[in-house]
KEVOVO-100091 format. One line per 10 residues: number of its first residue (from 1); their letters; for each residue x, y, z of N, C-alpha, C. Coordinates in steps of 0.1 Angstrom, whole numbers. Atoms other than C-alpha are relative to their C-alpha. Example, Ala and Ser with C-alpha at 12.3 -4.5 7.8 and 13.67 -1.06 7.14 Angstrom:
! KEVOVO-100091
1 = AS = 9/-12/0/123/-45/78/9/12/0  -9/-11/0/137/-11/71/-8/11/8
This chain:
! KEVOVO-100091
1 = XXXXXXXXXX = -13/6/-5/-13/-143/-46/4/7/13  -4/-7/-12/-3/-136/-10/14/6/-1  -13/-7/0/27/-113/-3/11/-10/4  -11/9/-3/59/-133/-4/11/9/6  -10/-8/-7/85/-120/21/13/-5/-1  -14/5/1/122/-122/17/5/-4/13  -5/6/-12/141/-142/42/8/10/9  -6/-9/-9/163/-113/54/-9/8/9  10/-8/-8/132/-94/66/-5/-9/11  6/9/-10/118/-125/83/10/-3/11
11 = XXXXXXXXXX = -9/4/-10/150/-132/101/4/11/10  -4/-12/-9/154/-97/116/-12/8/3  12/-8/-2/120/-86/129/2/13/7  -2/-13/-7/134/-59/151/4/11/-10  -6/-10/10/151/-42/121/-12/7/-7  11/-7/8/117/-35/104/-5/12/6  5/-12/-6/108/-9/130/10/11/-2  -10/-10/4/141/9/123/-2/4/-15  2/-3/14/133/7/86/-13/9/-1  11/-9/-1/99/22/94/4/14/3
21 = XXXXXXXXXX = -4/-13/-4/116/51/110/7/7/-12  -8/-6/11/139/56/79/-10/5/-11  9/-4/11/111/56/53/-10/10/4  9/-10/-5/88/76/75/6/14/0  -7/-13/0/113/104/79/2/5/-14  -1/-3/14/119/103/42/-14/6/-5  13/-5/4/81/108/36/-3/13/7  3/-12/-8/80/134/63/7/12/-7  -7/-11/7/107/155/44/-8/4/-12  8/-3/12/86/152/12/-12/8/3
31 = XXXXXXXXXX = 13/-7/-4/54/163/30/3/14/4  -4/-13/-4/72/192/46/3/9/-12  -5/-8/12/88/203/13/-12/4/-8  12/-4/7/53/203/-3/-7/12/6  7/-10/-7/39/226/24/7/12/2  -8/-12/-5/67/249/32/0/11/-10  -1/-11/11/66/268/-1/-12/9/2  12/-8/-1/31/281/8/3/13/8  -2/-11/-9/46/306/34/13/8/-4  -12/-7/3/78/317/16/0/8/-13
41 = XXXXXXXXXX = 1/-7/13/65/334/-16/6/14/0  -5/-14/0/72/370/-7/15/1/1  -15/0/-1/108/362/3/7/-4/-13  -5/5/13/114/343/-29/0/11/-11  2/-10/9/101/372/-49/11/12/2  -9/-11/-3/123/398/-32/15/-5/-1  -13/5/-1/154/376/-29/6/-2/-14  -5/4/13/158/364/-65/-8/6/-12  8/-6/11/133/385/-84/-10/-9/-7  9/10/6/108/357/-89/-13/7/-4
51 = XXXXXXXXXX = 12/-6/5/79/367/-110/-13/-7/6  13/6/-5/42/360/-101/-2/-13/-6  1/13/7/41/333/-127/11/-10/5  -10/9/-5/74/319/-115/-3/-5/14  3/4/-14/62/318/-79/-11/-11/-1  10/11/2/32/297/-91/6/-13/-4  -6/12/5/54/273/-109/11/-6/9  -9/6/-10/78/269/-79/-8/-12/6  8/11/-5/49/247/-66/-4/-9/-11  6/8/11/34/236/-99/10/-10/-6
61 = XXXXXXXXXX = -10/9/7/66/221/-114/3/-12/9  -3/11/-9/72/201/-83/-12/-10/0  12/8/0/36/188/-82/-1/-8/-13  1/6/13/36/181/-119/9/-12/-2  -9/11/2/67/159/-120/-2/-11/11  2/10/-11/60/143/-86/-12/-9/-3  12/8/3/25/133/-95/1/-8/-14  0/6/13/32/126/-132/9/-12/-1  -10/11/1/62/102/-126/-2/-11/10  2/9/-11/48/83/-96/-2/-15/-5
71 = XXXXXXXXXX = 2/13/5/36/53/-117/13/-6/-5  -13/5/5/70/50/-134/9/-3/12  -8/2/-12/87/53/-100/-4/-13/7  5/12/-7/65/26/-85/4/-13/-8  -3/12/7/71/2/-113/15/-3/0  -15/2/-1/109/8/-113/4/-7/13  -3/7/-13/109/-2/-76/-3/-15/0  4/14/1/92/-35/-85/10/-7/-9  -8/6/10/116/-42/-114/15/1/2  -14/-2/-3/149/-27/-104/4/-3/14
81 = XXXXXXXXXX = -2/3/-14/146/-29/-67/-5/12/9  6/-11/-9/129/-10/-38/11/8/6  -12/-7/-7/162/-2/-20/7/9/-10  -8/-8/10/179/9/-52/-8/13/-4  8/-12/4/150/32/-63/-1/10/12  1/-9/-12/147/46/-27/13/8/1  -13/-7/-1/184/55/-26/2/10/-12  -2/-9/11/184/69/-61/-9/13/1  9/-12/-2/153/91/-54/5/9/11  -5/-8/-12/167/102/-20/12/8/-4
91 = XXXXXXXXXX = -11/-7/4/200/111/-36/-3/12/-9  4/-11/9/184/132/-64/-7/11/8  7/-10/-8/161/149/-39/9/8/9  -9/-7/-8/189/158/-16/9/9/-8  -9/-9/8/212/172/-43/-9/11/-6  9/-10/5/182/191/-58/-3/10/11  3/-9/-11/175/206/-23/12/9/2  -12/-8/0/211/218/-22/0/10/-11  0/-9/11/208/233/-56/-11/11/2  10/-9/-2/175/250/-47/4/11/10
101 = XXXXXXXXXX = -5/-10/-9/191/267/-17/11/9/-5  -11/-8/7/220/279/-39/-5/9/-11  5/-6/12/197/292/-66/0/16/1  -1/-15/0/202/329/-76/-8/6/-11  8/-5/11/177/331/-105/-13/-9/0  12/7/2/142/320/-114/2/-13/-7  -2/13/8/154/294/-139/7/-10/9  -8/9/-8/179/279/-114/-9/-6/11  9/5/-10/152/276/-87/-10/-10/-6  10/8/7/126/261/-111/6/-14/-4
111 = XXXXXXXXXX = -7/12/4/152/236/-124/2/-9/12  -2/8/-12/160/225/-88/-13/-6/5  13/5/-5/124/222/-79/-5/-12/-9  3/11/9/118/200/-110/7/-13/4  -8/12/-4/146/177/-99/-5/-6/13  6/5/-13/131/175/-64/-12/-8/-3  12/8/4/98/164/-80/3/-14/-5  -4/13/6/115/137/-100/6/-10/11  -5/8/-12/134/125/-68/-11/-5/9  11/4/-8/102/125/-48/-9/-11/-6
121 = XXXXXXXXXX = 8/9/7/84/105/-75/6/-14/1  -7/13/-2/110/77/-70/-1/-4/14  -1/3/-14/113/80/-33/-13/-4/7  12/3/-7/77/80/-22/-6/-14/-2  5/14/1/64/48/-38/9/-11/4  -10/10/-5/96/30/-30/-1/-2/15  1/1/-14/92/39/6/-12/-8/5  12/7/-3/56/26/8/1/-15/-4  -2/14/4/66/-5/-11/9/-8/9  -9/6/-10/94/-12/14/-8/-4/12
131 = XXXXXXXXXX = 9/3/-12/68/-10/42/-8/-13/-2  8/12/3/45/-35/25/8/-13/0  -9/12/1/74/-59/20/5/-4/14  -6/3/-12/90/-57/54/-9/-2/12  10/3/-10/58/-59/74/-10/-10/-6  9/10/6/42/-92/62/-12/-2/9  11/2/-9/20/-95/93/-9/12/0  8/-12/2/-10/-72/86/-3/7/13  2/-7/-12/-14/-64/123/11/10/2  -12/-9/-1/21/-49/124/-1/10/-11
141 = XXXXXXXXXX = 1/-9/11/15/-34/90/-10/11/3  10/-10/-3/-16/-16/103/7/11/9  -7/-10/-8/6/0/130/10/8/-8  -9/-7/9/32/9/104/-7/11/-8  8/-9/8/6/25/82/-6/11/9  4/-11/-9/-6/44/113/10/11/1  -11/-9/0/28/60/115/0/7/-13  -1/-5/13/28/65/78/-10/11/-3  11/-9/2/-6/82/77/2/13/8  -2/-12/-8/3/105/106/11/8/-5
151 = XXXXXXXXXX = -12/-8/5/36/115/90/-5/9/-11  4/-8/11/18/128/59/-8/12/5  7/-12/-5/-6/150/79/8/9/9  -9/-8/-8/20/161/104/9/8/-8  -9/-7/9/44/170/76/-7/12/-6  7/-11/7/17/191/59/-2/12/10  3/-11/-10/9/210/92/13/6/5  -12/-5/-5/44/212/105/8/9/-11  -7/-8/11/56/225/71/-3/15/1  3/-14/-1/38/257/76/6/7/12
161 = XXXXXXXXXX = -7/-6/-12/52/262/111/15/1/-2  -14/0/2/87/253/101/3/11/-11  -3/-10/10/84/274/70/-1/15/5  1/-14/-6/73/305/90/12/3/8  -12/-2/-8/102/300/114/12/2/-8  -12/0/8/128/294/87/0/13/-8  1/-12/8/116/323/66/5/13/8  -4/-12/-8/123/347/95/16/0/1  -15/1/-1/160/335/94/6/2/-14  -5/0/14/168/327/57/-8/-10/-8
171 = XXXXXXXXXX = 8/9/8/145/311/31/8/-12/-5  -9/10/6/175/291/17/1/-12/9  -1/12/-9/176/269/49/-13/-9/-1  12/9/2/141/256/40/4/-11/-9  -5/11/9/159/236/13/13/-6/5  -12/5/-5/193/232/29/-2/-10/11  2/10/-11/179/214/59/-2/-14/-4  2/13/6/171/185/36/13/-7/-2  -13/6/4/208/179/29/5/-9/11  -5/10/-10/220/165/62/-9/-11/3
181 = XXXXXXXXXX = 10/10/-2/188/147/67/1/-11/-11  -1/9/11/191/131/33/13/-9/1  -12/8/-2/227/120/40/-1/-11/11  2/9/-11/218/104/73/-10/-11/-4  9/10/5/188/86/57/6/-9/-9  -7/8/10/209/73/29/9/-10/7  -8/8/-8/234/59/54/-8/-11/7  8/9/-8/207/43/75/-7/-10/-10  6/9/9/190/28/44/9/-10/-5  -10/10/4/222/12/32/3/-10/11
191 = XXXXXXXXXX = -2/9/-11/227/-3/66/-11/-9/4  11/8/-6/192/-15/74/-8/-7/-11  9/6/10/173/-22/42/7/-10/-8  -7/11/7/184/-56/29/-10/-8/-7  9/7/8/160/-66/3/6/-5/-13  -6/6/13/169/-89/-27/-5/8/-12  5/-7/12/167/-73/-61/-9/-10/-8  10/8/7/137/-85/-82/7/-8/-12  -5/8/11/143/-112/-108/-9/0/-12  10/0/10/114/-103/-130/4/9/-12
201 = XXXXXXXXXX = -2/-7/12/111/-84/-163/4/14/3  -4/-14/-1/127/-50/-168/-10/9/-7  10/-9/6/106/-19/-176/2/3/-15  -3/-3/14/124/-15/-210/-9/-8/-9  9/8/8/101/-43/-222/-14/6/-2  12/-7/1/72/-19/-218/3/14/-3  -4/-14/3/87/12/-234/-12/8/-4  11/-7/4/55/21/-251/-10/4/11  9/-3/-12/35/18/-219/6/11/9  -7/-10/-9/61/38/-200/-2/14/-6
211 = XXXXXXXXXX = 1/-13/7/60/66/-226/-15/6/0  14/-5/0/22/68/-230/-6/2/14  5/-1/-13/14/63/-194/6/12/7  -6/-11/-7/39/88/-180/-4/13/-7  4/-12/7/31/114/-207/-15/4/3  14/-3/-3/-6/110/-201/-3/5/14  2/-5/-14/-4/114/-163/6/14/1  -6/-13/-1/20/144/-167/-9/11/-6  9/-10/6/-4/162/-191/-13/1/9  11/-1/-8/-33/154/-168/3/9/12
221 = XXXXXXXXXX = -4/-9/-11/-15/169/-138/2/14/-4  -3/-14/5/-4/199/-159/-14/7/-2  13/-6/2/-40/205/-169/-7/4/13  6/-2/-13/-52/203/-133/6/12/7  -6/-10/-8/-26/225/-118/0/14/-7  1/-13/7/-28/252/-145/-14/6/-1  14/-4/1/-66/253/-145/-4/11/9  4/-10/-10/-68/275/-114/5/14/-4  -5/-13/5/-48/302/-131/-6/4/-14  4/-3/13/-59/299/-167/-15/-2/-2
231 = XXXXXXXXXX = 15/3/2/-95/287/-163/-2/-13/-7  2/13/5/-110/254/-172/-3/0/-15  3/-1/14/-120/266/-207/12/5/-8  -12/-5/7/-85/279/-216/4/-11/-10  -3/10/10/-73/262/-248/12/-9/4  -11/8/-4/-41/250/-232/-5/-11/10  5/9/-10/-60/234/-203/-9/-10/-7  9/9/6/-87/219/-224/7/-10/-10  -8/8/9/-62/207/-250/8/-11/7  -8/9/-8/-41/191/-223/-8/-12/5
241 = XXXXXXXXXX = 9/11/-5/-71/172/-209/-3/-10/-12  4/8/11/-80/159/-244/12/-9/-4  -12/8/3/-44/148/-252/3/-10/11  -3/10/-12/-40/132/-217/-10/-11/-1  10/10/1/-72/113/-223/4/-10/-11  -4/8/12/-60/100/-257/12/-9/4  -12/7/-4/-26/90/-242/-4/-11/10  4/10/-10/-42/72/-213/-8/-12/-6  7/10/7/-66/53/-235/10/-9/-8  -10/7/7/-36/43/-257/8/-9/10
251 = XXXXXXXXXX = -8/7/-10/-17/33/-225/-7/-13/5  7/12/-4/-45/9/-214/1/-10/-11  -1/10/11/-45/-7/-249/14/-6/0  -14/5/0/-7/-11/-247/2/-10/11  -2/8/-12/-8/-25/-212/-7/-14/-1  7/13/2/-33/-52/-222/8/-10/-7  -8/9/8/-8/-67/-246/14/-2/4  -14/1/-5/24/-61/-227/3/-12/9  -4/11/-9/42/-91/-212/5/5/13  -5/-6/-12/57/-67/-186/-5/14/2
261 = XXXXXXXXXX = 6/-13/0/33/-39/-181/5/10/11  -4/-10/-10/42/-6/-164/-9/-1/12  10/1/-10/10/-9/-144/-9/-12/-3  9/11/3/-7/-43/-143/-15/3/1  14/-4/0/-43/-37/-152/-9/-8/9  8/8/-9/-55/-64/-129/-2/8/13  2/-8/-12/-49/-39/-101/-13/8/1  13/-8/1/-79/-19/-113/-12/-8/1  11/9/-3/-100/-49/-109/-1/-5/14  -1/4/-14/-91/-53/-73/-7/11/8
271 = XXXXXXXXXX = 8/-10/-7/-117/-36/-51/8/7/11  -8/-6/-11/-93/-29/-23/9/11/-5  -9/-11/6/-69/-10/-46/-8/12/-4  8/-11/5/-97/10/-62/-5/8/12  5/-7/-12/-113/18/-28/11/8/7  -11/-7/-7/-80/27/-12/5/12/-8  -4/-11/9/-70/49/-42/-10/11/1  10/-10/-1/-103/67/-41/0/7/13  -1/-6/-13/-99/72/-4/11/10/1  -11/-9/0/-65/88/-9/-3/12/-8
281 = XXXXXXXXXX = 4/-12/9/-78/110/-38/-9/9/7  10/-9/-6/-108/123/-19/4/6/13  -6/-6/-12/-90/128/14/9/12/-3  -9/-11/4/-63/148/-3/-8/12/-7  7/-10/6/-89/167/-23/-7/9/10  5/-8/-11/-104/179/10/11/6/8  -11/-4/-9/-72/182/30/8/12/-6  -9/-10/5/-50/203/7/-6/13/-3  7/-14/1/-75/231/-2/-1/7/14  1/-6/-14/-79/236/36/13/6/4
291 = XXXXXXXXXX = -14/-5/-3/-41/239/41/3/11/-9  -4/-10/10/-38/261/10/-9/13/2  8/-11/0/-68/284/14/-2/7/14  2/-6/-14/-72/289/52/10/10/3  -10/-10/-3/-39/308/55/-3/13/-7  4/-13/6/-53/334/30/-9/8/9  9/-6/-9/-79/342/56/8/5/12  -8/-4/-12/-54/342/85/9/12/-3  -10/-11/3/-29/365/68/-7/12/-7  6/-11/7/-52/385/45/-11/8/8
301 = XXXXXXXXXX = 11/-6/-7/-80/392/70/4/2/15  -4/-1/-14/-67/385/105/13/6/2  -13/-6/-1/-33/398/98/11/-8/6  -10/9/-6/-13/368/110/13/0/-8  -13/1/6/24/366/103/2/-15/-5  -2/14/4/38/334/85/2/-9/12  -2/9/-12/49/320/119/-13/-2/7  13/2/-7/15/327/135/-9/-9/-8  8/8/8/-2/311/106/4/-15/2  -4/13/-2/19/280/110/-4/-5/14
311 = XXXXXXXXXX = 4/4/-14/13/279/148/-15/-3/1  14/2/-1/-24/281/142/-4/-14/-4  3/14/3/-22/246/127/6/-10/10  -5/9/-10/-6/232/158/-10/-10/5  9/10/-5/-38/215/170/-1/-12/-10  0/11/10/-37/194/137/11/-9/3  -12/9/-3/-2/181/146/-2/-7/13  2/7/-13/-12/174/182/-10/-11/-1  10/10/2/-43/155/171/6/-12/-7  -7/11/7/-22/134/147/9/-8/9
321 = XXXXXXXXXX = -10/6/-9/5/127/173/-7/-9/10  7/7/-11/-20/117/200/-8/-12/-5  10/9/5/-45/98/179/5/-11/-9  -6/10/9/-23/80/154/3/-13/7  -3/12/-6/-9/54/178/-13/-8/5  12/7/-4/-44/47/192/-8/-6/-12  7/5/11/-60/44/158/7/-12/-6  -7/11/5/-33/20/147/-3/-13/7  4/11/-8/-43/-3/175/-15/-4/-2  15/2/0/-81/2/172/-4/-6/-14
331 = XXXXXXXXXX = 4/4/13/-82/-5/134/0/-15/-1  -1/15/1/-73/-42/139/-13/-6/7  12/5/-6/-105/-45/160/-13/5/-7  12/-5/7/-130/-23/142/0/-1/-15  -1/0/14/-117/-26/107/1/14/-5  -2/-14/5/-109/3/84/-12/7/-4  12/-7/5/-144/10/72/-6/9/11  6/-9/-11/-157/23/106/8/12/2  -9/-11/-3/-126/44/112/-1/10/-11  1/-9/11/-128/59/77/-13/9/0
341 = XXXXXXXXXX = 13/-7/-1/-165/68/81/0/10/11  -1/-9/-11/-159/84/115/9/12/-4  -9/-10/5/-131/104/99/-7/10/-9  7/-9/9/-154/117/72/-11/8/8  9/-7/-8/-179/127/99/7/12/6  -8/-12/-5/-152/149/114/2/10/-11  -1/-9/11/-146/164/80/-13/8/-3  13/-7/2/-183/172/78/-1/13/9  0/-12/-9/-180/195/109/10/11/-5  -10/-10/4/-148/211/96/-5/8/-13
351 = XXXXXXXXXX = 4/-7/13/-161/219/60/-12/8/2  12/-8/-3/-195/230/72/3/13/7  -5/-12/-7/-178/254/96/7/10/-9  -8/-8/10/-155/267/68/-9/7/-10  10/-7/10/-185/274/45/-7/12/7  5/-11/-7/-196/298/72/11/9/6  -12/-7/-5/-162/314/76/-3/15/3  3/-13/-3/-166/347/94/11/10/-4  -10/-10/4/-149/380/85/10/2/11  -10/-1/-11/-134/384/119/-5/-9/11
361 = XXXXXXXXXX = 3/10/-11/-133/357/147/13/-2/7  -12/3/-9/-110/349/176/5/-14/-3  -6/13/2/-86/320/174/-7/-10/8  5/10/-9/-101/303/204/-15/-3/-3  14/2/3/-137/307/192/-2/-7/-13  3/6/13/-132/294/157/12/-9/-5  -11/7/6/-97/283/145/4/-12/9  -4/11/-8/-89/261/175/-9/-12/-2  9/12/2/-120/238/173/0/-5/-14  -1/5/14/-118/237/135/12/-8/-3
371 = XXXXXXXXXX = -12/7/3/-82/228/133/2/-13/8  -1/12/-8/-85/202/161/-9/-11/-7  8/10/7/-114/185/143/6/-4/-13  -7/3/12/-94/187/111/10/-11/2  -10/10/-3/-66/168/127/-6/-14/3  7/13/-3/-90/141/140/-5/-6/-14  5/5/12/-105/137/105/12/-5/-9  -12/5/8/-70/134/89/5/-14/5  -5/13/-6/-59/106/113/-9/-11/-4  10/11/2/-91/86/108/-2/-3/-15
381 = XXXXXXXXXX = 1/3/14/-90/89/70/13/-4/-6  -13/3/6/-53/87/63/6/-13/4  -5/13/-4/-46/56/83/-7/-12/-7  7/12/7/-73/32/68/3/-1/-15  -1/2/15/-67/40/31/12/-8/-4  -11/9/5/-32/25/27/-2/-14/5  3/14/-5/-43/-5/49/-9/-7/-10  9/6/10/-72/-11/24/7/-2/-13  -6/0/13/-52/-2/-7/10/-11/-2  -11/10/1/-23/-26/0/-4/-13/6
391 = XXXXXXXXXX = 4/12/-7/-43/-54/17/2/-12/-9  -2/11/9/-40/-76/-14/12/1/-9  -12/-2/8/-6/-64/-27/9/-12/0  -9/10/1/17/-90/-40/15/5/0  -14/-4/0/55/-89/-38/4/6/-13  -4/-5/14/57/-83/-76/-7/13/-2  7/-12/3/32/-55/-75/-1/10/11  1/-9/-11/37/-37/-42/4/14/-4  -5/-13/4/56/-9/-59/-11/7/-8  10/-6/8/29/-3/-85/-12/4/8
401 = XXXXXXXXXX = 11/-3/-8/2/-5/-59/2/13/9  -4/-12/-8/20/20/-37/0/13/-9  0/-12/9/25/43/-67/-14/5/-3  14/-4/3/-12/42/-75/-6/8/12  5/-7/-12/-20/52/-39/6/14/1  -7/-13/0/6/80/-40/-5/9/-11  5/-8/11/-5/92/-74/-14/5/3  14/-4/-3/-41/93/-62/0/12/10  -1/-11/-10/-30/115/-33/4/13/-7  -5/-12/7/-11/139/-56/-11/6/-9
411 = XXXXXXXXXX = 10/-5/9/-39/141/-82/-12/6/8  10/-6/-8/-65/146/-55/3/14/6  -4/-13/-6/-46/174/-39/0/11/-11  0/-10/11/-40/192/-73/-14/3/-4  14/-2/5/-76/187/-84/-8/8/10  8/-7/-10/-91/198/-51/4/15/1  -4/-14/0/-70/230/-50/-4/7/-12  4/-7/12/-77/238/-86/-14/3/0  14/-3/0/-114/235/-83/-4/10/11  3/-9/-11/-116/253/-49/5/14/-4
421 = XXXXXXXXXX = -5/-13/3/-94/282/-61/-7/6/-12  8/-6/11/-113/286/-94/-13/5/5  13/-4/-5/-146/288/-76/2/13/9  -3/-11/-9/-131/312/-50/3/13/-8  -3/-11/8/-117/335/-76/-12/6/-7  12/-5/7/-149/337/-96/-10/7/10  9/-6/-10/-169/345/-64/6/13/4  -7/-12/-4/-143/371/-53/-2/11/-11  1/-9/11/-145/388/-87/-14/6/0  13/-4/0/-183/390/-85/-3/9/12
431 = XXXXXXXXXX = 3/-8/-12/-184/404/-50/7/13/0  -8/-12/1/-156/429/-56/-7/10/-10  6/-9/10/-175/442/-87/-12/7/6  12/-6/-7/-205/450/-64/5/11/9  -5/-10/-8/-182/474/-45/3/-4/15  -3/5/-13/-177/452/-14/14/2/4  -13/-2/-6/-147/457/9/8/-13/-4  -8/12/4/-117/434/0/-1/-11/10  1/11/-10/-120/415/33/-13/-8/-2  13/7/2/-157/407/26/1/-8/-13
441 = XXXXXXXXXX = -1/7/12/-149/397/-10/9/-13/2  -8/12/-2/-121/374/1/-7/-11/8  7/10/-8/-142/358/28/-11/-7/-7  10/6/8/-171/352/5/5/-10/-11  -6/9/10/-148/338/-21/5/-13/7  -4/12/-7/-133/314/5/-11/-9/4  12/8/-4/-167/303/17/-5/-8/-12  4/7/12/-176/294/-19/10/-11/-4  -10/11/3/-143/275/-24/-1/-11/10  1/11/-10/-148/255/8/-13/-7/-2
451 = XXXXXXXXXX = 12/6/2/-184/248/-2/1/-11/-11  -3/10/11/-171/229/-33/5/-14/7  -5/12/-6/-154/205/-9/-11/-10/5  11/8/-4/-188/192/2/-3/-11/-11  1/10/11/-189/173/-32/9/-11/3  -10/10/-3/-157/155/-23/-4/-8/13  4/6/-13/-171/148/12/-11/-10/-3  10/10/3/-202/131/-2/5/-12/-7  -6/11/7/-182/110/-25/9/-8/9  -8/7/-9/-159/101/3/-8/-9/9
461 = XXXXXXXXXX = 9/8/-8/-188/89/24/-5/-12/-8  5/11/8/-201/68/-5/11/-10/-2  -11/9/1/-166/53/-10/1/-9/13  -1/8/-13/-165/43/27/-11/-10/1  12/9/-1/-200/28/26/1/-12/-10  0/10/11/-196/9/-7/14/-6/-2  -13/5/3/-159/6/-14/7/-8/11  -6/7/-11/-148/-4/20/-8/-11/6  8/10/-5/-176/-28/25/6/-14/-1  -5/14/0/-166/-64/34/14/-1/6
471 = XXXXXXXXXX = -13/0/-7/-133/-54/50/-2/0/15  4/2/-14/-135/-67/85/12/-2/9  -11/2/-9/-114/-70/116/7/-14/-2  -9/12/2/-86/-96/116/-6/-13/6  4/12/-7/-101/-120/141/-11/-7/-7  11/6/6/-133/-125/123/4/-8/-13  -4/7/12/-117/-134/90/9/-12/3  -8/11/-4/-91/-156/107/-8/-12/5  9/10/-6/-118/-175/126/-7/-8/-11  7/6/11/-137/-182/93/10/-9/-8
481 = XXXXXXXXXX = -10/8/8/-105/-193/75/4/-12/8  -5/11/-8/-94/-215/104/-11/-11/1  11/10/-2/-128/-232/106/0/-10/-12  0/9/11/-122/-248/72/13/-8/-1  -13/7/0/-87/-261/81/0/-11/10  -1/11/-10/-78/-294/98/5/6/13  -4/-5/-13/-75/-288/135/-7/13/4  7/-12/-3/-99/-259/135/-8/-2/13  8/1/-12/-118/-251/167/-14/-5/-4  14/4/1/-153/-267/171/-9/12/-1
491 = XXXXXXXXXX = 9/-11/0/-182/-245/162/-5/4/13  5/-4/-13/-192/-224/191/11/0/11  -11/0/-10/-159/-231/209/7/13/1  -9/-11/-1/-138/-203/223/14/-3/0  -14/4/0/-107/-223/221/6/3/-14  -7/-3/13/-82/-212/194/2/-13/-8  -3/12/9/-77/-235/164/14/-4/2  -14/5/-1/-46/-257/164/8/7/-11  -9/-6/10/-17/-239/148/-4/14/-5  4/-13/5/-35/-205/145/11/10/2
501 = XXXXXXXXXX = -11/-10/-1/-11/-177/138/-7/14/0  5/-14/0/-14/-139/138/-9/2/-12  9/-2/11/-43/-129/117/2/14/-7  -2/-13/7/-44/-101/91/-9/11/6  7/-11/-5/-55/-67/100/-13/3/-8  11/-3/8/-79/-63/71/1/-7/-13  0/6/13/-89/-82/40/-12/4/-8  11/-3/8/-111/-73/11/-6/-13/-6  6/12/6/-135/-100/2/-1/1/-15  -1/14/-5/-134/-123/-16/14/-6/0
511 = XXXXXX = -13/5/1/-97/-125/-18/5/-6/13  -6/6/-12/-76/-145/6/8/11/8  -7/-10/-8/-59/-126/35/14/1/-5  -14/-2/2/-25/-111/29/8/-5/12  -8/6/-11/1/-129/49/13/-5/-5  -13/5/3/35/-145/50/-1/-12/-8
């Protein structure tokens, strides 16, 4: 079923670009908040007496609730309303940011971070669902997703720069800066986003699905994020994986019989959704370990300060800013498959270089080319995946589809970091036991951690080759479709068909193009 667009959106085409700005800034704040914690650990420990375990859970509690509640947040946006869920998530995230900045104890900070995760789980899928709805023309949607994809990468890289700068002043402002931004975004959303509330079933009709699905994903994320500290064979980790699997199997059984499922199972039979979700998972599984592990080398071996570490990622942000507008235009001509595969080729160079990480190397001779290539890979992988994943989204399921894509990103990031850190720690322990210097042990551990990313890279290439197959440029699909309609152009003619409208940016065969 093609995407049905509400009349308010159709009547005000200029407004949609302002809406893009609002939801992109909201996603930017979430992306920054996820990255900024990486450089403020020592300050949190000294300021409020945060324990080592507490420091780990400042990040983990956010990731756990953000990733675990995304499916519920996406379905709520479909059933309650995208605008309503966006505003509720934004309000909770803003208030939680205020509370995090005021925290004077470990418990207060962790509680605030948990509330931020819940708010982000509502805000993020609602934002992407709003974009799917207000950009019915897939050519414009491709441009919007170009901005969206760039925002995620820029937020992750700018978060380290901003974090380093803010920490030098006061760590509390890393949270408080979200408050005025949140108030402005809420006011803009109230004024600009005019979407009708859905008339479908309410999620209460699928209470069993909501409980089993949410609990299953929460336990899955918990097992992943704690595995890097406790080990994959720890009873809590192994038990969480087993219980998560049982809950998710139960969830599937419940959804098959539910008249108003939390996640319509037909989405998993849609190749575009599966391929887009895998693309998000695998890209995040490569991206986040690099953002997480490379600073250990910069600060632990090269002696960089938090601000210098953030500035070292500047080529990533520049590549995203420069290439994202170009990629958004090019994708309508080349299709997402070619762009995604070129992006994975850039990742090949980055990851292979990181597996040979030197003990000492200059910024210009190593970090600059690596981070620049990293930025190129991010642009060319982050832009095609939402285009593919939402290419067959319906108005009723755009929130659930968006939540699946967002959940795939969070799960991929958590899983990639957990696997890479586990391998790194094991290798460091072995090298240190042989009497090697700390710098050598750290570098060899990082090399092993980055080597694991080659597995995700191979899977990413396979997904691009197989999963993205059949997704073609707009003009080709439109010409084939028009050829079957009355008034179509004669075969071999270069004259446009009578009544031909703007064509979709990308469609996954054999489904019909997404359109108005």
